[in-house]
N, C-alpha and C positions, 0 to 999 in steps of 0.2 A: 387438537385431535391428532393422534399419531397417523403417519402416512402408511398406507398399505404397501408392503415391500414390492409386490408385483407391479403396482401402478407407479411407484416411485422409480422403477427401473425403465419405464417407457419415456420416450420423448414426447413433447407436446404434439408433434405431428401425428405420432401413432395413437395417442389418446384421442385426438380429434377424429381420426379415421374410424376408430372403434366406436366412438359415440355416434358418428354419422350412420354407420351400418346398423347400430342398435336402434336408432331413431327410425330409420327407414323400414327395418323389419318389424318394429313395433307398430308403425303406422299401418303397414299391410295387414298385420294380425288383427288390429282393431276393425279395419274395414271388412275383413273376412268374417269376423264375428257378427257383423251386421248383415252380411250377404246370405249366410246360412246355406250356401251351395256346396256340393261336393268338389266342384272344380276350384272354388275359392279356397277350400281347406287344403286340397292337394297342392295348389300353387303356393299358398302361404308356407306350407311345410317345407317345400323345396327351396323357396327364397330364404327362409330362416336358416336352413341348413347351409345354403351358399354363404350367407352372411357370417355364420359361425366359422366355416372353413376359411374364408378370406381373412377374417379377423386373426385366426391362428397363424396363417401365413404372414400376415403383416407384422405380427409380434416377433416371429422367428426370423423373418427376412426383411428387416426395416429398409435396407438399401434397394429392395426390389418393388417399391410401392408403385412405380409407373407401369411396369409390365403386368403386375398383379391387377391393376385397375383395368387394363385392356382385356385381360383374361376374364375378369369379372363382368365387364360389359358384354363380352361374347356370350357367356353363360346366362347372365340375367336377362339379356335381350331375348334369348330363346324362351326362357321360362315365362317372361312377361308376355311375349308375343303369342305363345300358345294359349295363355289364359284369356287373351282378348278374343272377342269383345264381351264374353260372358262375365268376366271379373275384371272390371276396369280399375279396381283398387290396387291391382298389382303394379300399375304405373307409378305409384308413389315411390317404389324402389328405384325407378329410373333416375331419380335425382341424386342417388348416392354415388354411383360410379363416377360420373363426371366431377363431382365434388372431391372425391378421393384423388382423382387424377390431378385436379388443381392443386391439392396439397403437395403433390410431388414436385410442383413447380417445373414441370416439363410440358411445354406447349404442345409438343407432338403427342404426348399421352392424352391431353385434353381433346385435341382434334380427333384422334383415333377413337376414343370412347364415344364421343358424340356421333361420329359417322357410323360406327358399328351399331349403335342403338337405332339410328335412323333406318339403316338397311334392314336390320332384323325386325323391327317393329312395323315398318311400313311396307316392306317388300317380301322378305324371305319367309315370314311366318303367315303370309296371306294364303288362305286356302284356294282362292281364285284371283288371278291378276286381271281385273277389269277396272275401267275408269270409275265406275260407281263404288266398287269395293275399296279402291285406293282412296277415293274422296272420303268415304266413311271412316277409313282408318286414320287418315290425316286429321280429320275433324276431332277424332278421339285422342290422338297422340301428340299432335303439334303443340298444344299448350304445355304439356309436360316436357317435351323435348326442348322448347325454348327456355323453360324454367331451369332445366338441367344445365343448359349452356350458361345461364346466368349463375347457377350454383358453382360451376367450375371457375368462372371468373371471380366470384366472391372468394373461393378458397385460394385462388392464385394471389389475390390481393391480400388476403389474411396472412399468408406466409410472408408476403413482401413487407408488411408493416410489423411483423414479429419474426425477425430473422432467425431467432433461436429455434423456431419450429421447423425450419427447413433443413436442418442438418442431421437428423436422425440421432442414433445413439451416441455419435461422436461429437455432438454439439459442444460439450464442454471442452474437449480436447482441441477441436478446431478453433474455438474462440480463444482458448489459452494460447494456441500456437500463433494466431494472428496478433494477439495483444503482445506476446513476448517478442515477436518479430519487430513490431513497432517500437517496443521498449528498447530493443537492441539498437535500433536506428537512433532513437532519442539519446541513448546513453553515449553513442559514439559521436554524434554531431552537435547535440544541443546541451550537453552537461554544463557548459559555461553559461548558458542562458537560462538555466533552471536553478539559479541560486535564490532561495527565498529572501535573504537579506537584500540582495540587489534589486529584486522585483519590488520588495517593500519600499525601497528608496524611490523607485519609479512611481509608486503609489503616492508618496509624499510630494514628488515633483508635480504630479497631476493635480494634487490638492492645491499646491501653490499657484497653479494657473487659474484656479477658479475662486479661491478664497484667500484673503490676506490673513494668514495665521501667524500668531506669535510663537506658538509651540504646537507640536503635533507628534503623534506616535501611532504606529501600526501595531495592533494587537492581533495575533493569530492563535487559533485554537491548537493546542499541543496534543500529543498522544494521550495524555491523561485527562483531556477535556478542559484544561485550564488555559485561559488566555494569557499568552506570553508576548512581551514586546519583541518585535523584529527589527524595527528601525525607528529613529526619532529625529526630530528637528527642534533645536532649542535646548539650552543647558538644563540638565536635570529633568527633562520631560518625562522620561519613563518612570521616575520615582513618584511623580505626582499624578500622572494620568495613567492609572492602573485599572485592572479589571475589577477591583473592589469598589470602584466608584459606582454609586447607584445609577448615575447617568448611563454608564456602560451596560449595567445589568438591564436597564429599561430598554436600551437600544437592542440588546441581544434578544430579549424576550419578545418585544413587539416587532422586531425586524423592520424598524423604521427609524429615520433620523430623529434625534432628540437634541435639544439645546436648552441650557439653563444658565442664569447668571451665578457666578461663584466668586468667593473672595480669594485673592491671591496673596502670596507671602509678602509682597511689597506693600501691602496695605490697600491696594485698589481693588477694583472688580473687573471681571471680564466675562465673556460669554463662552462657555464650554459646550462644544458640539460633538456628538457621536454619530458617525455614519456607518451603517452596516455594510459588510462585505459579503455578498451572497453569490453563490453559483446555483442558478435555478432557484429552488426553494430552500436550499441548504446554506446555513450560516457557517462561514469559515473564519470570520474575524470582524474587528471593528476598528475604524479610524477615529481617533480622538484628537480634537484640536481646540485651541483657544484663540478667540478673535476679540477685537475691541468692540464690535457691535453685533447685534442680532442679525442673523442671516435670513433673507427671505425664503419662503418655502420653495419658490421656483429655483433659487440658486442651489439649495440642497438637493432638489430633484435632479437638476442638471449635473451636479457633482456626482451623485450616485450613479447616474447613467454613464458618465465619463469613466468611472472606476470599474465598470463592468468588464471590459477587456483585461485590465490589469488583474482583476479578481480571479478570472479564469487562469491566467498565467501563474498567479500566486498559489492557487489551489493545486495546479499541476506540479509546481516546484515542490510544494510540501509533500504531495503524494510521491513524487520521484525520490525525494529525500528519505521518506519512510521505507520505500521499497529497497533503496540502496542500503539503508541501515539494517533492514532485516536480512538481506543477502549477505552483507558483511559479517553480521553476527553469526549467521549459520555457518559461514565458511570458517570463521575463527573457531567455533565449536568443533567443526570437523577436523581442523588441524590439531586442536588440543587432543581429540580422541586418537588421531593417528600417532601423535608423539607419545601419548601415554601407552597405547597398545603396541607400539612398534619399538622405536629406538630406546625409549626409557626402560622397557622390559629387557631388551638385549643388554644394555649397560648393567642393569641389575644382575643379570645372569653372569656376566663377565666378572662382576664384583664377587659373587659367590665362588667362582672358580679361583679367583686370586686369593680368597680367604683359605681355600683348600691348599693352594700352593704355599702360602705362608706357614700353614700348620705343618706341612711336610718338607719345608726347606731344610737343606743339608748344612747351611752355614749362616752365620749372622749377617754376612754381606748380602746374601740372597734375601734374607728376611727384611733388611733395611730397604733394598731396592723394591721388593714386592710391596712393602708397606707404603712407600712413596706412590707406587702405582695405585694402591687401594685408596689413598687419600685423594688422588686426582679423579678417580672414578666417583668417589663420594661427592667431590666438588661438581663434577659434570651432572650427577643425579640431582643435586640441589639446584643447579642452573636450569635443568629441564623442568623441574617442579615449578620454579618461578615462571618459566616461559608458559607452562600450561596454565598457571594462575593468571598470567597476563592475558592470555588468549580468552580465558573465560570471564574476565572482568569486563563488565559492560554496564552502562547506565540504562535506565528504563523509566517508564512512567511512574514507577513506585520507588526506585532507587536513584538518588541524585548523584551529582558529581562528587560532592564532599564525602558522602558515605563510601562510594567506591574507591576514591583516592585514599581514604583512611584505611580501608581494608588492605589495599595494595601495599601501602607503606608499612603496615603492621607485619605483613608477610616478609617484606624486605628486611625489616629490623630483626625478625626472628631467624631468618635464614642467611644473614650476612654478618659481617663484622662491623656494620655501620650502626651508629647511634642516630636515630631518626627524630627530628624535631618538626612537628606539624602544627601550623596555625591556620585555622579556617575561620573566615568571616563571610557568612552567607546571608543574603537578604531573604525576605519571605518569598520572593518570586524566583523561579528557576529559569535558566537559559533553555532554549530549544534543545531537545534531546540530541539532535545531530551536532549541535555546537558543543554540548557537554562531552560528547563522544570524542570529538577531535581534540579538545583540550586534554582529556584523559590520556589519549594516545601520545600526545606531545609530552605530557608529564612522565608517562611510563618510559618513553625513549630517553629522556633526560636522566631519569633515575637509574636506568639500566647503564647508561654511559658512565655515570658516577660510580656505580657499584663495580663495573668491570674494569674501567680504565683509569679512574682518577686516583686510586690509592688513598682515598679519603677516610677519615675516622668519623666525621660528622656530616650529616645531610640535613639541611634546613629547607623546608617546603612551606610556602605561604600562599594561600589562595583567598582572594577577595572576589566575591560575586555579588553584584547588585544589578540584576537583569535590567537592561541588556548589556551592562558593563561587566568586565571581568579582568582580573590581573592575577597572573601566576608567576611566582618567583621561586626558583630552585637554586640554592647555592651549596657549595661544599668546600671543605678545607683541604682538597687534594692538590695534585701537582699542576693543575691548570690545563689550558688547551695545548695540545701537542701539534705537530706538523700535520696538516690535512693529507689524507691519502686518497689516491684516485679511486680506490675500490671501496671507499666509505660512503654510505648513502644515508646515514642516520640524520645528519643535520639537514640534508636536502629534503628528506621525508618530513621532518619537522616543519620546515618552511612551507612545503606544499600544503600540509594540513592547516597551518596558520593562514595561508592565502585563501584556502577554501572557505574559511569562516570570517574572512575580512579582518584578521588580527595581525598585529605587528609582533615580530619575534626578534629578540636580541640575545646573542650568545657571545660572551666575552669573559676574559679573566677578571677576577674580582679586583676592584680598585679601592677598597676600603682599608688598605694597609696590610691585608693578610692574603695569603696565597689561596688559590682555588678557582672555581668556575662559577659564573652566574648566568642563569638562563631566565629571561624575563619575557613574558607573553602578555600583551595588552590587547584586549578585544577591540578591533576596529579603531577608528579615530576617536572613540569615546573616552580616550585616556584623559581628556581635559578635566573630567569630573574627578578623576583620581589624582592627576598630576597638578591640579590647581591647589592641592594640599601637600605638595611634594616636600614642604619644609617639615612635615610631620611624618612619622613612620607609619607603615601600613596598619599596624595594630591600633592606631589612633583614629582611623576612619570611622565616621559616624554613619552607621548603617541601621536601617529599620530591622527590628527583630534580630539583632546581631547575636550570632552564636559563635563562640570561640572555643576551639578544642586544641589543646596542646598535650602531646604525649612524647615520651622518650622511650625507646626500646632498643635493645642490642644484646650482643652476646659477649 
């Protein structure tokens, strides 16, 4: 059902106050219909008018709920007091004002409204001040006044357990401000402790203290809803213990530990166990392990409880990574827009001016000089276009590392003098999006260095991905590494990115008998699965669902 625009613009506190006044006025109206007296009709009309007026003020002045409640107590106290004792039904509205005061979460407003009602109902509206009259009035009003005080406390508690209702129209902004302030603190102080891979390793360490596992892997839910391996224990674990395993699906669906006997590649049998990782009632991942014997239900229950704290940390790290990725992507898009709309347009305008100068040059020498300037401007324009493309290139839940890297190299081949050779070998499972992003940025930096500084004719890029393993190799036939400069930050940035995802990075001159540079990135210490086959070239790696793409492009 669509939301009414007027109601959707109100805070929960305002809606509750409006509902309370409507209920109070409606109750008085029903009692007046039963009473059939002129005084009841007049009092009801005045009380309903007061409720309508205060509702309007509450909607227009949400920050003034406390003083409005005090004013309403003053007016309603007079109206109710005048109606007594002939129309006792008017006392039903005495519950409304203290309740609204409680919604303001101002204890002073609560006390003032209750005291105002006591004075007006039991003293100031009495026609005669005598002990008998006071006793009769107290007998009539005291139950309602005590109930109104309870209503105020109920509203105060209601706001306390639903903090969003206490902040008025700016609830969203105040909550966002508070959360962003906390995020800034986390980003400054705890970023090193919010590494999903590192926390996943802690999860495996916790598993090792409870269960003697031969192999284990932590699978976490990615942006696209797919379970991806974050950390593993034991050779080749992540290839065999995957999210496609029916055991993992049962664990995810039932949100409970599951264990079954399975056959292993060596010919024996083991017990495969899946333990859910939950934050509250929300699943964020699964720990899959293999043991030699069936685990008691109590052991699995204890393990699940022990993983609770690590699960919260892992979920926080994944959330932090997602926020950081979104912020980085937005900033890169902003920079791309600024370059395109700013300096790129200026250089293009200068190019048109140079074209006019060439057309009107007085001598061949001027034409040659201006022609060289025009070529340089064309080169700068091409560099800016590549920079814009680099900034806008990003992996997502639907576009993986291989596809983005292919598009990037296709642009490089079309806009530079390089002949590009690309070989991709990707498994069926993807790396986490944040990891793919860092690998992409490292590849872009290495490719840019080759294009700008190496003087190479050929660029070879090879990417092998078998989550959570990966290997990236970029080689060229250029002049090789030069003397490092103090003002050069490219290699430093590449190493920082590699460290962020737990990868090793090696940059060196080629040693295979030809000149050029070789950049090799191996994800974490998982290189053993790749380097165990180092006598064979990368293209000979046996990967599930292996897809190889090779293309050459150039000008």
